[in-house]
C-alpha positions, -999 to 999 in steps of 0.1 A, spaced: 320 -620 -899 312 -582 -896 318 -572 -860 314 -538 -843 334 -532 -812 322 -503 -790 349 -490 -766 346 -464 -738 358 -430 -748 377 -422 -717 409 -438 -731 422 -444 -766 424 -479 -780 451 -489 -770 455 -466 -741 486 -443 -739 493 -455 -704 469 -471 -679 437 -486 -692 429 -523 -688 396 -523 -707 409 -505 -738 440 -526 -739 420 -558 -739 397 -544 -766 428 -536 -787 442 -571 -784 409 -586 -793 404 -565 -823 438 -571 -837 435 -608 -833 400 -609 -849 414 -589 -878 443 -613 -881 418 -641 -883 402 -625 -913 371 -609 -897 358 -574 -907 360 -553 -876 348 -518 -870 358 -499 -838 338 -471 -822 364 -452 -801 382 -420 -797 400 -405 -828 435 -410 -814 430 -448 -813 454 -470 -834 438 -501 -849 437 -525 -878 399 -522 -877 379 -495 -894 379 -467 -869 347 -447 -863 358 -418 -842 331 -404 -819 354 -378 -803 388 -365 -816 408 -377 -785 404 -397 -754 383 -379 -728 408 -385 -699 433 -364 -718 410 -334 -717 394 -337 -683 398 -300 -676 378 -290 -708 352 -318 -708 326 -311 -682 302 -339 -692 318 -372 -702 285 -389 -705 273 -368 -734 298 -381 -760 289 -417 -750 252 -410 -758 262 -397 -792 284 -427 -797 256 -451 -790 233 -433 -815 261 -436 -841 262 -474 -834 225 -478 -837 223 -458 -870 245 -484 -886 235 -515 -865 221 -534 -895 256 -534 -912 270 -558 -886 265 -595 -878 271 -587 -841 278 -557 -819 302 -561 -790 299 -535 -763 325 -528 -737 308 -498 -719 289 -516 -692 251 -511 -690 250 -477 -706 234 -489 -739 208 -512 -723 178 -489 -728 188 -484 -764 195 -521 -773 170 -540 -752 148 -546 -782 175 -544 -809 171 -570 -836 208 -571 -844 227 -596 -822 247 -579 -795 267 -588 -764 284 -569 -736 316 -577 -718 314 -565 -682 349 -553 -673 344 -537 -639 332 -546 -604 296 -558 -600 293 -553 -563 278 -518 -566 243 -520 -549 226 -499 -577 235 -525 -603 208 -548 -588 182 -523 -601 198 -524 -636 201 -562 -639 167 -568 -624 152 -546 -651 174 -558 -680 175 -595 -673 176 -605 -710 207 -585 -720 234 -610 -729 266 -603 -710 300 -619 -707 320 -621 -674 358 -619 -673 359 -644 -644 334 -667 -627 341 -648 -595 329 -615 -611 294 -630 -616 286 -637 -580 269 -604 -570 245 -606 -600 231 -641 -603 200 -627 -621 221 -614 -650 220 -632 -684 256 -644 -684 263 -663 -717 300 -670 -711 331 -663 -691 360 -652 -713 393 -646 -697 415 -618 -710 444 -626 -733 476 -610 -745 495 -613 -778 519 -642 -774 550 -622 -782 541 -590 -764 564 -599 -735 595 -621 -734 603 -646 -707 626 -629 -682 649 -644 -656 642 -619 -628 679 -610 -628 675 -577 -610 659 -594 -580 633 -568 -570 595 -571 -563 572 -555 -588 540 -537 -580 520 -526 -610 486 -508 -614 470 -481 -593 477 -467 -559 443 -471 -542 431 -487 -510 419 -519 -527 452 -525 -546 473 -530 -514 504 -510 -522 511 -506 -485 510 -544 -481 535 -549 -509 559 -524 -493 555 -542 -460 564 -575 -476 595 -559 -493 607 -544 -460 601 -576 -440 621 -597 -465 648 -570 -471 639 -570 -509 639 -539 -531 605 -531 -546 597 -510 -577 562 -495 -578 549 -486 -612 514 -471 -606 491 -443 -614 475 -420 -589 439 -411 -598 424 -378 -585 400 -399 -565 428 -416 -547 451 -385 -542 442 -379 -506 446 -416 -498 481 -415 -514 491 -384 -494 479 -397 -461 486 -434 -462 513 -442 -489 535 -412 -497 556 -415 -466 563 -452 -473 582 -442 -504 609 -427 -482 622 -461 -473 655 -470 -491 641 -503 -505 612 -485 -522 615 -470 -557 584 -453 -570 587 -450 -608 552 -437 -616 529 -447 -644 546 -467 -672 537 -475 -708 536 -509 -726 573 -508 -737 585 -499 -702 563 -526 -687 580 -554 -705 614 -548 -689 598 -539 -656 582 -573 -653 608 -595 -670 635 -584 -645 614 -587 -614 618 -615 -589 581 -617 -584 549 -596 -588 531 -588 -556 493 -586 -559 480 -581 -523 446 -569 -533 419 -560 -507 388 -565 -530 373 -590 -553 393 -582 -584 372 -591 -615 403 -602 -634 436 -584 -629 453 -582 -663 487 -575 -645 486 -612 -634 488 -625 -669 513 -598 -679 536 -611 -653 530 -647 -664 538 -637 -700 571 -624 -686 577 -657 -668 575 -638 -635 558 -656 -606 530 -639 -587 523 -638 -550 486 -629 -548 459 -624 -521 431 -650 -523 403 -628 -535 382 -624 -566 396 -640 -598 430 -649 -583 422 -687 -578 410 -688 -614 443 -674 -628 470 -685 -603 478 -722 -600 492 -723 -565 527 -736 -565 530 -736 -603 529 -700 -615 528 -684 -581 514 -686 -546 479 -677 -533 479 -663 -497 454 -652 -472 475 -632 -447 506 -611 -444 524 -639 -427 516 -662 -456 527 -636 -481 560 -631 -464 566 -668 -460 558 -673 -497 589 -653 -506 611 -680 -493 594 -705 -516 598 -686 -548 628 -708 -557 603 -737 -561 586 -720 -590 601 -727 -624 598 -695 -645 595 -716 -677 564 -732 -662 549 -698 -655 554 -689 -692 539 -722 -704 507 -717 -683 503 -682 -699 507 -697 -734 482 -724 -727 455 -702 -711 459 -665 -716 468 -656 -751 449 -632 -774 443 -660 -799 426 -680 -772 405 -650 -762 395 -642 -797 385 -679 -803 364 -678 -772 346 -646 -783 339 -660 -818 321 -689 -801 302 -664 -780 292 -645 -811 280 -676 -829 260 -686 -798 244 -652 -794 236 -650 -832 220 -684 -830 200 -677 -799 187 -644 -813 177 -660 -846 159 -688 -827 141 -663 -805 130 -642 -835 118 -674 -853 98 -684 -821 83 -649 -820 72 -651 -856 55 -685 -850 37 -670 -819 25 -641 -840 13 -664 -867 -6 -686 -842 -22 -655 -826 -33 -642 -860 -48 -676 -869 -66 -677 -836 -80 -643 -841 -92 -652 -875 -109 -683 -862 -126 -662 -835 -138 -638 -861 -153 -666 -882 -170 -681 -853 -185 -648 -843 -198 -643 -879 
């Protein structure tokens, strides 16, 4: 199958550091290529891939924030580049949200879009009321809830290469917090749990400009506690040891997380998760098997005492059964087949309708004569 993958230009594929969407796109592409498919990737020029790279900009836009005043402009050019070659592909898989909808609403080439972000933004109602026919994929069933009118064709959970992380034993005995420092990620809650249970915590997280004031006012002073070790943003290689040696991953989110790739990264490392009962968490965490699902700080603190009930080998087995890149690629191939079939069926139906209309018009002309 000839497949085009269209990635956002903010980060390279894979990203240098933080970047969940681009990392998932990378894993998907590599697995599709391994399975023998012909994949083209539209992305920044500093991307590394087994696919044919079509570079729309020389480097990821986040790396040049100071010199790039309009980050939308390169994405518009990217979409035009995709459309110019659309007929070369069996299917086009977009990962840049709704940006392409006005360009592809009547595109004859089969296409599908994975929605990687939150869908609770009020203005999205306008978009999905207008573009109800656009085929989209959710990354959890929970993610779909705010947009029941959208044309969801499947839910495909993220996946990781099976050997990306090794099963660890948590020998260093600290809690891990991984991701971003922002109000919805609950770094303050994680630190509270660590202090309440007298357990060291290592925090590997980026601080976006948008969250800098929040960090300064609400979080920075918490890093002064002797149990807290802030190590900053880490790369893939550093992440492996960070998770494998952790006692547990703390995931005390305060929003409906669409997926949470860090959850399956921990599972791949055989590290149990204590997670807040929001968003996709109940779809990923099997309470009492690969971690605990909690709804309050007291429950989260009490769950620490029950970590010994979790067998780390079971955590890893659940990852292998449900969240590998191979499973993700297989799921997407089924989506591609379904979308191609549906579009072909719709085009055939349209042709029949046109033929019937033409025949009817002809009969009307004959009668009039």
